[in-house]
DRENDO-1510 file (C-alpha; in Angstrom, 1 decimal, always signed):
<recs>
REC; n; res; u; v; w
REC; 1; MET; -10.7; -17.0; -36.8 .
REC; 2; ASN; -9.7; -18.2; -33.4 .
REC; 3; THR; -11.9; -17.8; -30.3 .
REC; 4; ILE; -9.7; -15.2; -28.7 .
REC; 5; SER; -9.8; -13.3; -32.0 .
REC; 6; LYS; -13.6; -13.5; -32.0 .
REC; 7; LEU; -13.7; -12.3; -28.4 .
REC; 8; SER; -11.4; -9.4; -29.4 .
REC; 9; LEU; -13.9; -8.2; -32.1 .
REC; 10; TYR; -16.2; -7.3; -29.1 .
REC; 11; LEU; -13.5; -5.6; -27.1 .
REC; 12; SER; -12.1; -2.2; -27.5 .
REC; 13; LEU; -11.6; -0.1; -24.4 .
REC; 14; PRO; -13.0; +3.3; -25.2 .
REC; 15; ALA; -11.9; +6.2; -23.0 .
REC; 16; LEU; -12.8; +5.6; -19.4 .
REC; 17; ALA; -13.2; +8.4; -16.9 .
REC; 18; LEU; -13.4; +9.8; -13.4 .
REC; 19; ALA; -16.0; +12.4; -13.3 .
REC; 20; SER; -14.9; +15.4; -11.0 .
REC; 21; CYS; -16.6; +18.7; -10.5 .
REC; 22; ALA; -13.2; +20.0; -9.7 .
REC; 23; ASN; -11.8; +19.2; -13.1 .
REC; 24; ALA; -12.6; +21.3; -16.3 .
REC; 25; GLU; -14.4; +19.8; -19.1 .
REC; 26; ASP; -12.7; +20.1; -22.6 .
REC; 27; GLY; -15.5; +21.2; -24.9 .
REC; 28; GLU; -14.0; +20.0; -28.1 .
REC; 29; THR; -13.1; +16.5; -27.0 .
REC; 30; GLY; -15.8; +15.8; -24.4 .
REC; 31; MET; -13.0; +14.5; -22.2 .
REC; 32; THR; -12.4; +15.5; -18.6 .
REC; 33; LYS; -9.1; +17.3; -18.3 .
REC; 34; LEU; -7.3; +16.1; -15.3 .
REC; 35; GLU; -3.8; +17.6; -15.8 .
REC; 36; ASP; -2.1; +19.2; -18.8 .
REC; 37; GLU; -0.6; +15.8; -19.4 .
REC; 38; LEU; -3.6; +13.6; -18.9 .
REC; 39; MET; -7.2; +13.3; -20.2 .
REC; 40; VAL; -9.8; +10.9; -18.9 .
REC; 41; ALA; -13.2; +10.2; -20.5 .
REC; 42; LYS; -16.3; +8.6; -19.1 .
REC; 43; GLU; -16.4; +6.0; -16.4 .
REC; 44; TYR; -16.6; +2.5; -17.7 .
REC; 45; GLY; -17.8; -0.4; -15.5 .
REC; 46; THR; -17.5; -1.2; -11.7 .
REC; 47; PHE; -16.1; -4.2; -10.0 .
REC; 48; GLU; -16.3; -5.8; -6.5 .
REC; 49; ARG; -12.9; -5.5; -4.6 .
REC; 50; PRO; -10.7; -6.0; -7.8 .
REC; 51; TRP; -7.1; -6.9; -7.3 .
REC; 52; ALA; -5.5; -7.2; -10.6 .
REC; 53; ILE; -6.1; -6.1; -14.3 .
REC; 54; GLU; -4.1; -7.5; -17.2 .
REC; 55; PHE; -4.7; -7.5; -21.1 .
REC; 56; ILE; -4.6; -10.7; -22.9 .
REC; 57; PRO; -1.7; -10.2; -25.2 .
REC; 58; GLY; -2.5; -9.4; -28.9 .
REC; 59; SER; -6.1; -8.6; -27.8 .
REC; 60; PRO; -7.9; -5.7; -26.3 .
REC; 61; THR; -9.6; -8.1; -23.9 .
REC; 62; LEU; -9.0; -6.9; -20.2 .
REC; 63; ALA; -8.9; -9.6; -17.5 .
REC; 64; ILE; -10.0; -8.5; -14.0 .
REC; 65; THR; -9.6; -10.6; -10.8 .
REC; 66; GLU; -12.0; -10.0; -7.9 .
REC; 67; LYS; -10.7; -10.9; -4.4 .
REC; 68; ALA; -13.8; -13.0; -3.5 .
REC; 69; GLY; -12.8; -15.4; -6.3 .
REC; 70; THR; -14.2; -14.1; -9.6 .
REC; 71; LEU; -12.3; -13.7; -12.8 .
REC; 72; LYS; -13.9; -11.4; -15.4 .
REC; 73; LEU; -13.2; -10.4; -19.0 .
REC; 74; LEU; -14.2; -6.8; -20.2 .
REC; 75; ARG; -15.6; -6.7; -23.7 .
REC; 76; THR; -17.3; -3.8; -25.5 .
REC; 77; LYS; -20.2; -3.8; -28.0 .
REC; 78; ALA; -21.4; -1.3; -30.5 .
REC; 79; LYS; -22.5; +2.2; -29.5 .
REC; 80; GLY; -20.5; +2.3; -26.3 .
REC; 81; GLU; -22.3; -0.8; -24.8 .
REC; 82; TYR; -20.3; -3.3; -22.9 .
REC; 83; ALA; -20.6; -6.8; -21.4 .
REC; 84; ILE; -18.7; -8.8; -18.8 .
REC; 85; VAL; -17.9; -12.3; -19.3 .
REC; 86; THR; -17.4; -14.2; -16.0 .
REC; 87; VAL; -14.9; -17.1; -16.4 .
REC; 88; SER; -15.7; -20.4; -14.8 .
REC; 89; GLY; -13.0; -22.9; -13.4 .
REC; 90; VAL; -11.5; -20.4; -10.9 .
REC; 91; PRO; -10.0; -22.1; -7.9 .
REC; 92; GLU; -11.5; -21.9; -4.4 .
REC; 93; VAL; -9.9; -19.0; -2.4 .
REC; 94; ALA; -9.4; -18.2; +1.2 .
REC; 95; TYR; -11.3; -14.9; +1.0 .
REC; 96; GLY; -10.7; -12.5; +4.0 .
REC; 97; GLY; -8.5; -9.8; +5.2 .
REC; 98; GLN; -5.9; -9.2; +2.4 .
REC; 99; GLY; -6.4; -12.6; +0.9 .
REC; 100; GLY; -8.4; -13.9; -2.0 .
REC; 101; LEU; -8.0; -14.2; -5.6 .
REC; 102; GLY; -4.8; -12.2; -6.6 .
REC; 103; ASP; -2.6; -11.7; -9.7 .
REC; 104; ILE; -2.9; -12.9; -13.4 .
REC; 105; ALA; -0.5; -13.2; -16.1 .
REC; 106; PHE; -0.4; -14.4; -19.8 .
REC; 107; LEU; +2.4; -15.2; -22.3 .
REC; 108; GLU; +3.2; -12.6; -24.7 .
REC; 109; SER; +4.4; -15.2; -27.2 .
REC; 110; GLU; +0.8; -16.4; -27.5 .
REC; 111; ALA; -0.3; -13.1; -28.9 .
REC; 112; GLY; -0.5; -14.3; -32.4 .
REC; 113; SER; -1.8; -17.8; -31.5 .
REC; 114; SER; -4.4; -19.3; -33.8 .
REC; 115; ASP; -5.7; -21.7; -31.0 .
REC; 116; ASP; -8.7; -21.3; -29.0 .
REC; 117; THR; -6.8; -21.3; -25.7 .
REC; 118; ARG; -4.2; -19.1; -23.8 .
REC; 119; THR; -1.9; -20.1; -21.1 .
REC; 120; ILE; -3.0; -18.5; -17.8 .
REC; 121; PHE; -1.2; -18.1; -14.4 .
REC; 122; LEU; -3.1; -17.1; -11.3 .
REC; 123; SER; -2.3; -16.4; -7.8 .
REC; 124; TRP; -4.6; -16.7; -4.7 .
REC; 125; ALA; -4.8; -17.3; -0.9 .
REC; 126; GLU; -5.6; -20.8; +0.2 .
REC; 127; ALA; -6.1; -22.3; +3.7 .
REC; 128; ASP; -4.6; -25.6; +5.1 .
REC; 129; ALA; -6.7; -28.6; +6.0 .
REC; 130; SER; -7.4; -27.1; +9.4 .
REC; 131; GLY; -8.7; -23.8; +8.0 .
REC; 132; ASP; -6.8; -21.6; +10.3 .
REC; 133; HIS; -3.4; -21.3; +8.5 .
REC; 134; TYR; -3.0; -19.6; +5.2 .
REC; 135; GLY; -0.5; -18.9; +2.4 .
REC; 136; ALA; -0.4; -17.9; -1.3 .
REC; 137; ALA; -0.6; -20.4; -4.1 .
REC; 138; VAL; +0.1; -20.1; -7.9 .
REC; 139; GLY; -1.5; -22.1; -10.5 .
REC; 140; LYS; -1.0; -22.6; -14.3 .
REC; 141; GLY; -3.8; -23.6; -16.7 .
REC; 142; LYS; -5.5; -22.9; -20.0 .
REC; 143; LEU; -8.1; -20.1; -20.6 .
REC; 144; VAL; -10.6; -21.6; -23.2 .
REC; 145; CYS; -13.2; -19.4; -24.7 .
REC; 146; THR; -15.9; -20.3; -27.3 .
REC; 147; ASN; -18.8; -18.7; -29.0 .
REC; 148; ASP; -20.0; -21.9; -30.6 .
REC; 149; PRO; -23.8; -21.6; -31.1 .
REC; 150; LYS; -24.2; -25.3; -30.2 .
REC; 151; VAL; -22.6; -24.4; -26.8 .
REC; 152; THR; -23.7; -20.8; -26.1 .
REC; 153; PRO; -26.4; -18.5; -27.5 .
REC; 154; GLU; -25.6; -16.5; -30.5 .
REC; 155; ASN; -23.1; -13.8; -29.9 .
REC; 156; GLU; -22.5; -14.8; -26.4 .
REC; 157; ILE; -19.1; -16.1; -25.3 .
REC; 158; LYS; -18.3; -18.7; -22.7 .
REC; 159; CYS; -14.8; -18.8; -21.1 .
REC; 160; ALA; -13.4; -21.3; -18.6 .
REC; 161; ILE; -10.1; -22.2; -16.9 .
REC; 162; GLU; -9.2; -25.8; -17.7 .
REC; 163; ALA; -6.4; -28.1; -16.5 .
REC; 164; LEU; -5.4; -25.6; -13.7 .
REC; 165; GLU; -2.6; -27.1; -11.6 .
REC; 166; VAL; -0.9; -25.6; -8.5 .
REC; 167; ILE; +2.8; -25.0; -9.4 .
REC; 168; TRP; +4.0; -23.2; -6.3 .
REC; 169; ARG; +3.0; -22.6; -2.7 .
REC; 170; GLN; +4.1; -20.1; +0.0 .
REC; 171; ALA; +5.6; -22.0; +2.8 .
REC; 172; PRO; +5.0; -22.4; +5.5 .
REC; 173; LYS; +1.3; -21.6; +6.0 .
REC; 174; VAL; +0.8; -19.3; +9.0 .
REC; 175; MET; -2.0; -17.8; +11.0 .
REC; 176; GLY; -3.2; -14.4; +9.7 .
REC; 177; ARG; -4.5; -13.0; +6.5 .
REC; 178; GLY; -2.0; -10.2; +5.6 .
REC; 179; HIS; +0.9; -9.6; +3.3 .
REC; 180; TYR; +0.5; -12.4; +0.8 .
REC; 181; SER; +1.9; -10.1; -2.0 .
REC; 182; HIS; +1.7; -12.9; -4.7 .
REC; 183; ARG; +2.4; -10.6; -7.6 .
REC; 184; LEU; +3.3; -12.5; -10.8 .
REC; 185; GLU; +5.7; -11.3; -13.6 .
REC; 186; LEU; +7.1; -13.3; -16.5 .
REC; 187; SER; +10.6; -12.6; -17.7 .
REC; 188; PRO; +10.8; -10.9; -21.1 .
REC; 189; ASP; +12.2; -14.1; -22.6 .
REC; 190; GLU; +9.4; -16.0; -21.0 .
REC; 191; LYS; +11.8; -18.5; -19.5 .
REC; 192; TYR; +11.0; -17.6; -15.9 .
REC; 193; LEU; +8.2; -16.8; -13.6 .
REC; 194; PHE; +9.0; -14.4; -10.8 .
REC; 195; ILE; +6.6; -14.4; -7.8 .
REC; 196; ALA; +6.6; -11.8; -5.0 .
REC; 197; SER; +6.1; -13.7; -1.6 .
REC; 198; GLY; +5.3; -11.4; +1.2 .
REC; 199; ASP; +6.5; -11.7; +4.9 .
REC; 200; ARG; +2.8; -12.6; +6.0 .
REC; 201; GLN; +3.3; -10.0; +8.8 .
REC; 202; LYS; +5.7; -12.2; +10.5 .
REC; 203; GLN; +8.7; -10.0; +9.8 .
REC; 204; LYS; +11.6; -12.2; +10.9 .
REC; 205; PRO; +11.2; -15.0; +8.3 .
REC; 206; ALA; +12.2; -12.4; +5.7 .
REC; 207; GLN; +15.7; -12.8; +6.9 .
REC; 208; ASN; +15.6; -16.6; +7.0 .
REC; 209; LEU; +16.3; -18.4; +3.8 .
REC; 210; GLU; +14.8; -21.7; +5.1 .
REC; 211; ASN; +11.3; -20.4; +4.0 .
REC; 212; ASN; +10.1; -18.4; +1.2 .
REC; 213; MET; +8.3; -15.6; +2.9 .
REC; 214; GLY; +9.6; -12.1; +2.4 .
REC; 215; THR; +11.3; -13.1; -0.8 .
REC; 216; ILE; +11.0; -13.0; -4.6 .
REC; 217; VAL; +11.3; -16.4; -6.0 .
REC; 218; ARG; +12.5; -17.4; -9.6 .
REC; 219; LEU; +10.9; -20.3; -11.2 .
REC; 220; ASN; +10.7; -22.3; -14.5 .
REC; 221; LEU; +7.2; -22.0; -16.0 .
REC; 222; ASP; +6.2; -25.4; -14.5 .
REC; 223; GLY; +7.0; -24.2; -11.0 .
REC; 224; THR; +10.3; -25.8; -10.4 .
REC; 225; PRO; +13.3; -23.8; -9.2 .
REC; 226; ALA; +15.2; -22.1; -12.0 .
REC; 227; GLU; +18.7; -23.2; -12.8 .
REC; 228; GLY; +21.2; -20.7; -11.6 .
REC; 229; ASN; +19.4; -19.3; -8.6 .
REC; 230; PRO; +21.7; -17.8; -6.2 .
REC; 231; PHE; +21.1; -20.2; -3.3 .
REC; 232; ALA; +20.6; -23.3; -5.2 .
REC; 233; ASP; +23.4; -25.1; -3.4 .
REC; 234; GLN; +21.5; -25.0; -0.1 .
REC; 235; GLY; +18.7; -27.2; -1.6 .
REC; 236; GLY; +15.1; -27.5; -0.4 .
REC; 237; ILE; +12.9; -24.3; -0.6 .
REC; 238; THR; +15.9; -22.1; -0.7 .
REC; 239; LYS; +16.6; -23.2; -4.4 .
REC; 240; GLU; +13.7; -21.0; -5.3 .
REC; 241; ILE; +14.8; -17.7; -3.8 .
REC; 242; TRP; +16.0; -14.8; -6.0 .
REC; 243; SER; +16.1; -11.9; -3.5 .
REC; 244; TYR; +15.0; -11.7; +0.2 .
REC; 245; GLY; +14.4; -9.2; +3.0 .
REC; 246; HIS; +11.1; -7.9; +1.5 .
REC; 247; ARG; +8.0; -6.9; +3.4 .
REC; 248; ASN; +4.8; -6.7; +1.3 .
REC; 249; ILE; +5.4; -6.3; -2.5 .
REC; 250; LEU; +2.4; -5.3; -4.3 .
REC; 251; GLY; +3.8; -4.1; -7.6 .
REC; 252; MET; +6.5; -5.8; -9.8 .
REC; 253; ASP; +7.3; -5.2; -13.5 .
REC; 254; PHE; +10.3; -5.5; -15.9 .
REC; 255; ALA; +11.6; -2.1; -17.2 .
REC; 256; PRO; +12.3; -1.6; -21.0 .
REC; 257; ASP; +15.9; -2.4; -20.4 .
REC; 258; GLY; +14.9; -5.9; -19.0 .
REC; 259; ARG; +15.5; -5.2; -15.4 .
REC; 260; LEU; +13.0; -6.2; -12.7 .
REC; 261; TRP; +11.8; -3.5; -10.3 .
REC; 262; GLU; +9.4; -3.9; -7.4 .
REC; 263; VAL; +7.3; -1.6; -5.0 .
REC; 264; GLU; +6.4; -2.6; -1.5 .
REC; 265; HIS; +4.7; -1.3; +1.6 .
REC; 266; GLY; +6.8; -0.1; +4.5 .
REC; 267; PRO; +5.3; -0.1; +8.1 .
REC; 268; ALA; +4.5; +3.3; +9.4 .
REC; 269; GLY; +6.4; +5.1; +6.6 .
REC; 270; GLY; +9.2; +3.8; +4.4 .
REC; 271; ASP; +7.3; +2.5; +1.2 .
REC; 272; GLU; +10.0; +1.4; -1.1 .
REC; 273; LEU; +10.7; +1.2; -4.9 .
REC; 274; ASN; +13.6; -1.3; -5.5 .
REC; 275; LEU; +15.7; -2.5; -8.4 .
REC; 276; VAL; +15.6; -6.3; -7.8 .
REC; 277; LYS; +19.0; -7.9; -8.0 .
REC; 278; GLU; +20.1; -11.5; -7.7 .
REC; 279; ALA; +21.0; -12.5; -4.2 .
REC; 280; ASN; +20.5; -9.2; -2.6 .
REC; 281; ASN; +19.0; -8.6; +0.8 .
REC; 282; TYR; +16.7; -5.6; +1.1 .
REC; 283; GLY; +16.9; -5.4; +4.8 .
REC; 284; TRP; +13.3; -6.0; +6.2 .
REC; 285; PRO; +12.8; -6.1; +9.2 .
REC; 286; VAL; +16.3; -5.2; +10.4 .
REC; 287; ARG; +16.3; -2.0; +8.4 .
REC; 288; SER; +13.5; +0.3; +7.2 .
REC; 289; ASN; +12.9; +4.0; +6.5 .
REC; 290; GLY; +9.7; +3.6; +8.4 .
REC; 291; ASP; +8.8; +2.6; +12.0 .
REC; 292; ASN; +6.7; -0.1; +13.7 .
REC; 293; TYR; +3.1; +0.7; +14.0 .
REC; 294; ASN; +3.4; +0.6; +17.8 .
REC; 295; GLY; +6.0; +3.4; +17.6 .
REC; 296; ILE; +9.1; +1.3; +18.2 .
REC; 297; ASP; +11.9; +2.6; +16.0 .
REC; 298; ILE; +13.4; +0.6; +13.2 .
REC; 299; PRO; +16.9; +1.7; +12.3 .
REC; 300; ASP; +17.0; +3.5; +8.9 .
REC; 301; HIS; +19.1; +2.4; +6.1 .
REC; 302; THR; +22.7; +3.6; +6.2 .
REC; 303; GLU; +25.5; +3.3; +3.5 .
REC; 304; ASP; +27.3; +0.8; +5.6 .
REC; 305; ASP; +24.5; -1.5; +6.9 .
REC; 306; GLY; +25.1; -4.3; +4.3 .
REC; 307; PHE; +21.6; -4.2; +2.7 .
REC; 308; THR; +20.4; -3.1; -0.7 .
REC; 309; LYS; +18.9; +0.5; -0.4 .
REC; 310; PRO; +15.7; +1.5; -2.0 .
REC; 311; ALA; +15.7; +3.7; -5.2 .
REC; 312; ILE; +12.9; +5.8; -3.6 .
REC; 313; HIS; +11.4; +5.5; -0.2 .
REC; 314; TRP; +8.2; +7.5; +0.8 .
REC; 315; THR; +7.2; +8.9; +4.1 .
REC; 316; PRO; +4.2; +9.7; +4.3 .
REC; 317; VAL; +3.4; +6.5; +2.4 .
REC; 318; ILE; +1.9; +6.2; -1.0 .
REC; 319; ALA; +0.5; +2.7; -0.2 .
REC; 320; PRO; +1.3; +1.2; -3.6 .
REC; 321; GLY; -1.2; -1.2; -5.1 .
REC; 322; ASP; +0.6; -2.1; -8.3 .
REC; 323; MET; +3.0; -0.8; -10.9 .
REC; 324; VAL; +3.7; -0.8; -14.6 .
REC; 325; PHE; +6.5; +0.5; -16.9 .
REC; 326; TYR; +5.2; +2.6; -19.7 .
REC; 327; SER; +6.1; +1.8; -23.3 .
REC; 328; GLY; +5.8; +5.3; -24.7 .
REC; 329; LYS; +3.1; +4.5; -27.3 .
REC; 330; MET; +0.9; +7.4; -26.6 .
REC; 331; ASN; +3.5; +9.8; -25.0 .
REC; 332; SER; +6.9; +9.1; -26.0 .
REC; 333; SER; +8.4; +11.5; -23.4 .
REC; 334; TRP; +7.3; +9.1; -20.7 .
REC; 335; LYS; +8.9; +5.9; -22.2 .
REC; 336; GLY; +10.3; +3.9; -19.4 .
REC; 337; ASP; +8.5; +5.8; -16.7 .
REC; 338; ALA; +6.8; +3.6; -13.9 .
REC; 339; PHE; +3.1; +4.3; -13.0 .
REC; 340; ILE; +2.3; +3.3; -9.4 .
REC; 341; PRO; -1.4; +3.4; -8.3 .
REC; 342; GLY; -1.7; +4.5; -4.6 .
REC; 343; LEU; -4.1; +3.1; -2.1 .
REC; 344; GLY; -3.6; +5.5; +0.7 .
REC; 345; SER; -2.3; +8.4; -1.5 .
REC; 346; LYS; -5.4; +8.0; -3.9 .
REC; 347; ALA; -3.1; +9.1; -6.7 .
REC; 348; LEU; -1.3; +7.7; -9.7 .
REC; 349; VAL; +2.3; +8.3; -9.1 .
REC; 350; ARG; +4.7; +8.6; -12.0 .
REC; 351; VAL; +8.4; +7.8; -11.5 .
REC; 352; GLU; +11.3; +8.5; -13.9 .
REC; 353; ILE; +14.0; +6.0; -14.0 .
REC; 354; ASP; +17.6; +6.8; -14.8 .
REC; 355; GLY; +19.9; +3.9; -14.4 .
REC; 356; ASP; +19.7; +2.7; -10.9 .
REC; 357; THR; +18.1; +6.0; -9.6 .
REC; 358; ALA; +14.6; +6.9; -9.6 .
REC; 359; THR; +12.8; +10.2; -8.9 .
REC; 360; GLU; +9.1; +10.9; -8.5 .
REC; 361; ALA; +8.0; +13.1; -11.3 .
REC; 362; ALA; +4.3; +13.7; -10.8 .
REC; 363; ARG; +1.3; +12.6; -8.7 .
REC; 364; TYR; -2.2; +12.6; -10.3 .
REC; 365; ASP; -5.1; +12.8; -8.0 .
REC; 366; LEU; -7.9; +10.4; -9.0 .
REC; 367; GLY; -10.0; +10.8; -5.9 .
REC; 368; GLY; -10.0; +7.3; -4.6 .
REC; 369; ARG; -8.0; +4.3; -3.6 .
REC; 370; LEU; -6.3; +2.9; -6.7 .
REC; 371; ARG; -5.6; -0.9; -6.7 .
REC; 372; SER; -4.3; -1.9; -10.1 .
REC; 373; VAL; -2.8; -0.6; -13.4 .
REC; 374; ALA; -2.2; -1.9; -16.9 .
REC; 375; GLU; -1.2; -0.3; -20.3 .
REC; 376; GLY; -3.7; -0.7; -23.1 .
REC; 377; PRO; -2.7; -1.8; -26.6 .
REC; 378; ASP; -3.0; +1.8; -27.7 .
REC; 379; GLY; -0.6; +3.1; -25.1 .
REC; 380; SER; -3.3; +4.4; -22.7 .
REC; 381; ILE; -3.2; +3.6; -19.0 .
REC; 382; LEU; -6.1; +1.6; -17.4 .
REC; 383; VAL; -6.6; +2.1; -13.6 .
REC; 384; VAL; -9.1; +0.3; -11.3 .
REC; 385; GLN; -10.0; +1.6; -7.9 .
REC; 386; ASP; -10.0; -0.5; -4.8 .
REC; 387; GLY; -13.0; -1.8; -2.8 .
REC; 388; GLU; -16.6; -2.2; -3.4 .
REC; 389; ASP; -18.2; -0.7; -6.6 .
REC; 390; ALA; -14.6; +0.0; -7.9 .
REC; 391; LYS; -14.6; +2.2; -11.0 .
REC; 392; LEU; -12.4; +1.3; -14.1 .
REC; 393; PHE; -10.9; +4.2; -16.1 .
REC; 394; ARG; -8.9; +4.6; -19.2 .
REC; 395; ILE; -6.4; +7.5; -19.0 .
REC; 396; ALA; -5.1; +9.1; -22.2 .
REC; 397; LEU; -1.6; +10.3; -21.9 .
REC; 398; MET; -1.3; +13.6; -23.9 .
REC; 399; PRO; +1.7; +13.6; -26.3 .
REC; 400; PRO; +4.4; +16.2; -25.5 .
REC; 401; ILE; +3.9; +19.6; -27.0 .
REC; 402; VAL; +6.4; +20.2; -29.7 .
REC; 403; PRO; +6.8; +24.1; -30.4 .
REC; 404; PRO; +6.7; +25.1; -34.0 .
REC; 405; ALA; +9.9; +25.8; -35.8 .
REC; 406; PRO; +10.9; +29.5; -35.8 .
REC; 407; ARG; +9.9; +31.4; -39.0 .
REC; 408; SER; +12.8; +32.6; -41.1 .
REC; 409; MET; +13.6; +36.2; -41.0 .
REC; 410; ASP; +15.1; +36.2; -44.4 .
REC; 411; THR; +13.1; +38.6; -46.6 .
REC; 412; GLU; +14.5; +37.5; -49.9 .
</recs>
């Protein structure tokens, strides 16, 4: 049995919950009823300023990054007990403002691996040599776990990141500690790594293809620019760019049809959900459905402005923290819907997608700032709050109610 499989034996994410005196308790199931469509159970673990949660493919092991520079694996034991494995070998991060340890990604193709290691991708904020300029970085390495009694006490698991190598950097590094974005997403065929690179609160660079701020880049898994990128003939850093004119992307995922979507923060208003298309310019900071924080108007998108329009924009903002497309395992009626945890809105937003259009379908109040979301192996939704002592929940999506077939009136 491989090490990851051994770790999986200790991991199953039982129902997690947000207790709320405003929600009615279901006496039969012991689960707190949040909405007719959702059920939550008990709270399960707290974390310090978490930024991303992600399941290791083929395993119920949940990885959690904390901004200060800690990577943890959540595992459960018998009788509802649980333990947290802290992973060593995490890179030094520039912790402060919006910066720190960021996103995490794994290869789905390694789900059935018999090896003791998994490929791991991590993003983080780093400083330059002077210590006053910052930018995002992405690294690739191996997550190695062991419970060899010669190395660790019985039933204890030790995990480390080994051979971590930086494969991409946001450029140039600039002053300030905001809008790194640095969300990671692997293409369904695992040929490409997409990285969201925020505008770093500098605005104008998002319209300048000579840097990679305010863009989504498409790379090979070793960090080199992918062949066929739309601006490859311009050379240099421009070879990386897939789309541009973005502000601060904090959620990115591939829909079941294989198309990439992202959700980003607007300024004062104008949060956006966008279908990501090759070479497209999404308009920031020339156009936005929000305004500058100082009250200065930014022209709204118009049909003839030459920029790609958002599928949805929100004012007031939802302040998105992440996003995930739902597989439909637990509730088939929501297959292909996007779930977006809100920081400012303190709600889990469900969006229905129909071709290139999108519609907000529901908003579920969870009573706190929500940072990241992931789908569990059983089709439940995992959500973690933002900030100190952030709670982690498992949300069960109730299957659609199918009315019974009408009884026959034939008396024969």
